[in-house]
C-alpha positions in Angstrom: -0.1 -0.5 0.0 1.6 3.3 -1.4 1.4 6.0 0.7 0.8 9.9 0.6 4.1 11.5 0.9 1.7 14.2 3.3 1.2 11.9 6.0 4.6 11.6 7.1 5.0 9.6 10.6 1.0 9.6 11.0 1.3 7.6 7.3 4.0 5.1 8.5 1.3 4.8 11.9 -1.3 4.1 9.3 0.8 1.4 7.2 1.7 -0.5 10.7 -2.7 -0.2 11.6 -3.5 -1.3 7.9 -2.6 -4.6 8.8 -5.9 -4.8 11.4 -8.8 -4.6 9.2 -9.6 -7.8 7.6 -13.0 -7.5 7.6 -15.7 -4.7 7.1 -19.0 -4.6 7.7 -21.4 -2.1 5.9 -24.9 -1.9 7.4 -27.6 0.1 4.8 -27.3 -0.9 1.1 -28.5 1.8 -0.6 -26.4 4.1 -3.3 -24.2 4.8 -0.1 -22.9 1.5 1.6 -23.1 -0.4 -1.7 -20.2 2.2 -2.9 -18.9 2.0 0.3 -18.1 -2.6 0.2 -17.1 -2.0 -3.7 -14.8 -0.2 -2.2 -14.0 -2.1 0.6 -13.9 -5.3 -1.3 -12.3 -3.9 -4.7 -9.6 -1.5 -3.4 -8.2 -2.8 -0.2 -9.0 -6.8 -1.4 -11.3 -6.9 1.7 -14.1 -9.7 3.4 -17.4 -7.4 3.4 -20.4 -8.2 5.2 -23.1 -6.1 3.8 -26.2 -5.8 6.6 -29.9 -4.5 5.8 -33.1 -4.9 7.0 -35.2 -4.2 3.8 -34.6 -7.9 1.7 -35.2 -5.6 -1.4 -32.0 -3.8 -1.0 -30.1 -6.5 -0.4 -31.3 -8.1 -3.7 -30.8 -4.3 -5.0 -26.9 -3.8 -4.4 -26.3 -7.4 -5.6 -27.8 -6.8 -8.8 -26.2 -3.0 -8.6 -22.5 -5.1 -7.1 -22.5 -7.2 -10.5 -23.3 -4.8 -13.5 -20.0 -2.7 -11.8 -17.9 -5.2 -11.8 -19.2 -6.6 -15.4 -18.8 -3.3 -17.1 -15.1 -2.6 -14.9 -14.3 -6.0 -16.9 -15.9 -4.7 -20.5 -13.9 -1.4 -20.2 -10.9 -3.7 -19.2 -9.6 -2.9 -15.5 -10.3 -6.2 -14.6 -10.5 -9.4 -15.7 -13.3 -12.0 -15.5 -11.2 -14.3 -12.5 -11.1 -10.7 -10.6 -14.2 -10.3 -11.3 -15.6 -13.3 -9.5 -13.2 -12.9 -7.1 -14.5 -9.6 -6.0 -17.9 -10.7 -6.0 -17.4 -12.9 -3.8 -15.9 -10.9 -1.3 -19.4 -9.3 -0.3 -21.5 -11.3 1.2 -25.0 -10.2 2.0 -27.7 -10.4 5.2 -30.4 -9.0 7.0 -29.6 -7.6 10.1 -32.7 -10.0 11.5 -31.4 -12.5 11.0 -29.6 -14.3 13.7 -27.2 -16.3 11.1 -26.1 -12.6 9.4 -25.3 -11.1 13.1 -23.4 -14.7 14.1 -20.7 -12.7 11.7 -21.0 -9.3 13.5 -18.5 -11.2 15.9 -15.8 -12.2 13.5 -15.9 -8.1 12.1 -12.8 -5.5 12.7 -14.9 -2.7 10.8 -18.4 -1.6 11.0 -19.5 1.4 9.2 -22.9 2.6 9.3 -24.4 4.2 6.4 -28.3 4.4 7.0 -30.7 7.4 6.2 -29.2 10.8 8.1 -31.5 10.4 10.9 -30.5 10.4 14.6 -32.4 7.7 16.1 -32.4 5.5 12.8 -28.3 5.2 12.5 -28.8 4.7 16.8 -31.2 1.9 15.9 -28.0 0.5 14.2 -25.5 0.9 16.3 -27.9 -1.1 18.9 -28.1 -4.1 16.6 -24.5 -4.1 15.6 -23.2 -4.4 19.4 -26.2 -6.6 20.2 -25.0 -8.8 17.5 -21.7 -8.9 19.3 -19.1 -6.5 17.7 -15.7 -7.0 19.4 -14.8 -4.7 21.8 -11.1 -4.0 19.5 -13.0 -3.5 16.5 -13.9 0.1 15.0 -17.4 1.6 14.5 -18.2 3.9 11.9 -21.1 6.5 10.9 -21.2 7.6 7.6 -23.2 10.8 8.3 -22.6 13.6 6.7 -23.7 16.5 9.3 -25.0 14.6 12.7 -22.7 15.6 15.6 -19.6 12.3 15.7 -20.2 13.0 20.0 -23.9 13.3 19.8 -24.1 9.6 17.7 -21.6 8.0 20.1 -23.7 9.4 23.5 -24.5 6.0 24.7 -22.4 3.9 23.7 -20.2 1.6 25.9 -17.0 2.3 23.8 -17.2 6.0 22.1 -13.6 5.9 21.9 -13.9 3.5 19.2 -16.5 5.7 17.5 -15.7 7.7 14.2 -16.9 9.7 11.3 -15.9 8.5 7.7 -18.3 10.8 5.7 -17.9 9.0 1.8 -18.6 11.5 -1.2 -21.3 9.7 -3.7 -20.5 8.1 -5.4 -17.9 6.6 -3.4 -16.2 4.4 -6.2 -15.4 7.5 -8.1 -15.6 10.2 -5.3 -11.4 10.1 -4.1 -12.3 11.6 -0.4 -13.2 10.2 2.9 -13.8 13.3 5.5 -13.2 12.1 8.9 -14.6 13.3 11.9 -12.8 12.6 15.2 -15.7 12.9 18.3 -14.6 14.5 21.5 -13.8 11.0 22.9 -12.4 9.4 19.7 -8.9 7.9 20.8 -5.7 8.6 18.5 -5.3 4.5 17.5 -9.6 4.8 16.3 -8.1 7.7 13.7 -5.2 5.8 12.5 -6.7 2.6 12.2 -9.8 4.7 10.2 -7.0 6.7 8.0 -5.4 3.1 6.8 -8.5 2.1 6.1 -9.3 5.6 4.1 -6.2 4.5 2.1 -6.9 1.0 1.6 -9.7 1.6 0.2 -7.8 4.0 -2.5 -9.3 7.6 -1.1 -7.9 10.7 0.4 -8.3 12.0 3.3 -9.3 15.4 5.2 -10.1 15.4 9.1 -12.2 17.4 10.5 -13.3 18.8 14.5 -16.9 17.8 15.4 -18.6 20.9 14.5 -21.7 20.6 12.5 -21.5 20.2 9.0 -17.6 19.2 9.4 -15.9 20.7 6.4 -17.7 20.4 3.0 -21.4 20.3 4.3 -20.6 23.5 6.2 -19.4 25.5 2.8 -21.4 23.1 0.2 -24.7 23.1 1.7 -25.0 27.3 2.7 -23.9 27.5 -1.4 -26.8 25.2 -2.7 -29.5 27.0 -0.3 -28.6 30.0 -1.2 -28.9 29.3 -5.2 -32.0 27.7 -4.4 -33.3 31.1 -2.7 -32.1 32.9 -6.2 -34.5 30.6 -7.9 -37.5 31.3 -5.2 -36.5 34.9 -5.6 -37.2 34.7 -9.4 -33.4 36.3 -9.7 -32.7 34.1 -12.2 -34.2 30.5 -13.9 -32.9 27.4 -12.7 -30.7 26.7 -15.6 -29.2 30.5 -15.4 -28.2 29.9 -12.2 -26.3 26.3 -12.6 -24.8 28.2 -15.8 -23.3 31.0 -14.2 -22.0 29.2 -11.4 -20.2 25.8 -13.6 -18.9 28.5 -16.5 -18.2 31.1 -14.2 -16.6 29.2 -11.7 -15.1 26.4 -13.1 -17.3 24.2 -11.2 -18.4 20.3 -12.1 -22.0 21.4 -12.5 -24.2 23.7 -11.0 -25.9 24.1 -7.5 -29.2 23.2 -8.4 -28.4 19.8 -10.4 -26.3 18.9 -7.4 -29.2 19.5 -5.7 -30.8 17.2 -7.4 -27.9 14.7 -7.7 -27.5 14.8 -4.2 -31.3 14.4 -3.1 -33.3 18.0 -2.1 -34.2 15.5 1.1 -30.8 14.7 2.5 -30.4 18.9 1.5 -32.8 20.0 3.8 -31.7 17.4 6.7 -28.9 19.1 6.7 -29.7 22.2 6.4 -31.9 21.7 9.4 -28.7 20.2 11.4 -27.6 23.5 10.3 -29.6 26.4 11.5 -31.0 24.3 14.9 -27.5 23.4 15.9 -25.5 26.6 14.9 -28.4 28.7 15.5 -28.1 31.1 13.0 -30.3 32.3 10.7 -28.4 32.4 7.5 -28.6 28.9 7.5 -32.4 28.7 7.9 -33.1 26.4 4.8 -35.0 27.6 1.4 -39.1 27.7 1.7 -38.5 26.5 -1.7 -36.5 23.7 -0.4 -38.9 22.4 1.6 -41.5 22.7 -0.6 -40.5 20.3 -3.1 -39.4 17.8 0.0 -42.6 18.1 1.2 -44.1 17.2 -3.1 -41.9 14.5 -2.9 -39.7 16.3 -5.3 -36.7 15.1 -4.2 -34.3 15.2 -7.4 -33.1 12.6 -9.5 -34.1 9.5 -7.9 -37.4 10.8 -8.1 -36.9 12.0 -11.3 -37.8 15.5 -10.8 -36.5 18.0 -8.4 -35.3 21.3 -10.0 -35.1 19.6 -13.4 -37.0 16.2 -14.9 -34.9 13.4 -15.3 
């Protein structure tokens, strides 16, 4: 495993820690969880246990993984043998199934990737810990905005809990934003950085503040674009064209919002508004209206654009 030069001594510690993670669990087999499973199995070569409470989610995830592997073969990035080996490293199980739960006791690292909801995430943590996750293992969350310290409240080992905010789509985007909670220890941080490197990712480390780095900056930008649309400053096309061609970003803020999911954008803005207490973070009423109408962006075929 080649380490970025910028890591220095920390990089050498990451290299030493990389061998400690052999088996990874991913809870939540939606778009993000499936992407995390892919980079863990493909790039890091790890055994992955993908868990979800819903059978259709497990089925869709498996179909996506097989289709992704087939495309990689077609593009010449994987051989047929590599593809078969990769697909075989990802096993699926229902979180409510006792047989699948027994496998949790064999995991070194678990990454939760369910919806951006505090109670939903805490329910996952309880299920995983009740299933016998070893005390040495690390429990991580893919939250994009909820406080790591708040999420770890009530856990017996908050020092072994950390944030890993992957970017969407996970197999393509090179960054993982790593967030330390108030009680996250250094060994957990180092092992997490090591896993990110093994997955072929760059990292940035944030303190546990609302929105962390990425969404503290990105979401108010998107929210302001929605205010501009709401107030009739310009059309959606013109807002996106201005920002894309005028600032060099790959897509405009409204297209990006549709891609992220307007419900996700709203959830993050609510966290920023509540936790920072500044009116500049209040969600745009138009964003609230679209979410209430079920227009969530690309995943529902309608958002600020139709798909």
